[in-house]
C-alpha positions in Angstrom: 86.0 116.8 66.9 86.7 116.3 70.7 85.8 117.2 73.9 88.9 118.3 76.4 88.9 119.6 79.8 91.1 122.8 80.0 91.9 124.1 83.4 90.8 127.9 83.2 90.9 128.8 86.7 92.3 127.5 90.2 91.5 129.9 93.0 92.2 129.8 97.0 89.4 130.4 99.4 90.9 130.4 102.9 88.3 127.8 104.9 86.3 129.8 107.4 83.4 127.5 108.2 81.3 128.5 111.6 81.7 125.1 112.8 85.0 125.7 113.0 85.3 129.4 114.0 86.0 128.8 117.5 89.0 127.1 116.7 90.4 128.6 113.5 92.5 131.9 114.1 92.1 134.6 111.4 95.8 135.0 109.5 97.9 137.4 109.6 97.3 138.1 106.5 94.5 137.1 104.4 96.5 137.9 100.8 97.6 134.6 99.6 98.8 133.2 96.2 99.6 130.0 95.4 101.5 127.8 92.7 101.1 124.3 91.4 104.4 123.8 90.1 106.6 121.3 88.5 104.2 118.5 87.3 104.6 119.3 83.3 108.7 118.7 83.1 108.7 121.8 81.4 111.9 123.5 82.9 110.3 126.0 85.0 112.0 127.2 88.0 111.0 128.9 91.2 112.8 132.2 89.8 110.7 132.0 86.5 107.7 133.0 88.5 107.1 136.4 89.7 106.7 137.1 93.6 104.9 139.8 94.5 106.2 140.7 98.2 102.9 142.0 99.7 101.5 138.8 99.5 102.0 135.4 101.5 103.0 132.9 98.3 103.1 129.3 98.4 104.4 127.2 95.7 103.3 123.5 95.6 105.3 120.4 94.5 102.9 118.6 92.2 103.3 116.0 92.8 104.2 113.1 95.4 102.7 110.1 94.7 102.4 106.6 96.1 103.7 104.7 93.5 107.0 103.2 92.2 109.3 105.3 90.1 107.6 105.1 87.0 104.0 103.6 86.9 100.8 103.6 89.1 99.7 100.2 87.9 101.1 98.9 91.6 100.0 101.3 93.9 102.7 101.0 97.1 100.1 101.6 99.8 101.3 105.2 101.3 105.2 105.0 100.3 105.8 108.4 98.6 108.0 109.3 95.9 108.7 112.4 94.0 107.1 112.7 90.8 107.9 116.6 90.3 110.4 118.6 88.0 113.2 117.7 90.6 116.0 118.8 88.3 114.8 122.2 88.4 113.0 122.1 91.7 115.6 120.8 94.1 116.3 120.9 98.0 118.8 123.9 97.5 116.2 125.5 95.0 114.0 125.6 97.4 116.4 126.4 100.2 117.2 129.7 97.9 114.0 130.9 97.1 112.4 130.6 100.7 115.9 132.3 102.0 115.4 135.0 99.2 111.9 135.8 99.5 110.3 135.6 103.4 106.9 135.5 102.3 107.4 132.4 100.7 106.7 128.7 101.8 106.4 125.8 100.0 104.5 122.4 100.1 103.9 119.4 98.4 101.0 117.8 97.0 99.7 114.5 97.4 98.3 112.5 94.4 97.5 114.4 91.4 95.8 112.7 88.0 98.1 110.2 86.4 101.7 108.4 85.8 101.8 107.3 82.5 98.7 105.6 81.7 97.6 104.9 84.9 95.6 107.0 87.2 97.3 108.0 90.7 94.5 106.3 92.9 94.3 106.3 96.3 94.1 102.7 97.4 95.4 102.0 100.7 96.1 98.4 101.9 94.7 99.4 105.3 94.1 102.7 107.2 96.8 101.8 109.8 99.6 100.6 107.2 98.9 103.2 104.6 99.5 105.8 107.2 102.3 104.4 108.8 104.1 104.2 105.6 102.9 107.5 104.4 104.4 109.1 107.7 107.7 107.4 107.2 108.0 108.6 103.3 106.9 112.2 103.5 108.8 113.4 106.5 111.9 111.7 105.0 110.7 114.3 101.6 109.4 117.2 103.6 112.6 117.6 105.6 115.0 116.8 102.0 113.1 119.8 100.5 112.7 121.8 103.6 109.0 122.0 103.1 106.4 124.0 105.2 102.7 122.4 103.8 101.1 119.6 102.4 98.2 119.6 99.6 96.0 116.6 99.1 94.7 116.3 95.1 94.0 112.7 94.8 91.5 112.5 92.2 90.7 108.8 91.9 89.9 106.9 94.3 89.9 102.9 95.1 88.8 102.8 98.8 85.5 104.8 100.6 85.2 108.1 101.5 85.3 107.1 105.2 88.8 105.8 104.5 90.2 108.2 102.8 88.9 110.6 105.7 90.8 108.5 108.2 94.0 107.9 106.4 93.9 111.6 105.4 93.2 113.2 108.2 95.2 111.1 110.6 98.3 111.5 108.4 97.7 115.3 108.4 96.8 115.3 112.0 100.2 113.7 112.9 102.5 115.8 110.9 100.9 119.0 112.6 101.1 117.5 116.0 104.8 116.9 115.4 105.7 120.3 113.9 106.4 118.8 110.3 104.0 121.0 108.4 102.4 124.4 109.4 99.6 124.1 106.8 97.3 121.9 105.0 95.0 122.0 101.8 92.8 120.3 99.7 92.3 120.6 96.3 88.5 119.2 95.5 86.6 119.7 92.0 82.8 119.4 90.7 83.0 115.3 90.5 80.4 113.3 92.8 83.1 111.0 93.7 85.8 113.6 94.3 83.0 115.7 96.3 82.0 112.5 98.6 85.9 111.8 99.5 86.7 115.5 100.3 83.1 116.0 102.4 84.2 112.9 104.4 87.3 114.2 105.2 86.0 117.6 105.7 83.2 116.0 108.2 85.8 114.4 110.4 89.2 116.6 110.3 87.9 120.0 108.8 89.7 121.9 111.6 92.8 120.7 110.4 92.3 122.1 106.9 93.7 125.6 106.8 93.0 125.9 102.8 90.7 124.9 99.5 92.1 125.2 96.4 88.7 124.4 94.3 89.8 123.3 90.8 87.6 125.0 88.2 87.5 123.1 84.4 85.6 124.1 81.0 85.2 121.9 78.2 85.7 123.3 74.7 84.8 121.6 71.5 88.6 121.7 69.4 88.5 121.0 65.5 
């Protein structure tokens, strides 16, 4: 018998803490559904997902990773590549779903768990070099795919929490200040190392985070 983590729920909590009340505006529509898409390469298209016109709907392309095209054994220090199912989730398909449904926005998620046998680890050489590379590579991807936002889903770390906070915080701040994205989210879960990194990010740059996708897992015993 072996234990396996199965993702059983992922819900969206709009970030609204007292320390940010003075600078975070209330949303026009608080009904929001978010769907991670593309990571499993099982030919799912945007049009396969039912979209309720009465809610704001975010597709989150999974994932953009700072690794080379085949492996994360040698991280690329912020030079991101597309690792989602780009055949079925192409730039033209992003444009089409957004033009068909005015309530749809599309984001990309950074990180994820792994590529092949290697973890997709956060592994910067320095804050400045990582941010510079990330801005250059991500702006190209976002403009090509007509994207609206960014999601942070790093799950493995080869850097301390403060370095993570500075890299991600400066990245999100610059993207927002230059009008490249309109929203940002984070996707932590119940793990001490994960929590410490995202808490550091929240403490320093929480005013830039619009949504929290808190992941819930459960362990099952399988025969």
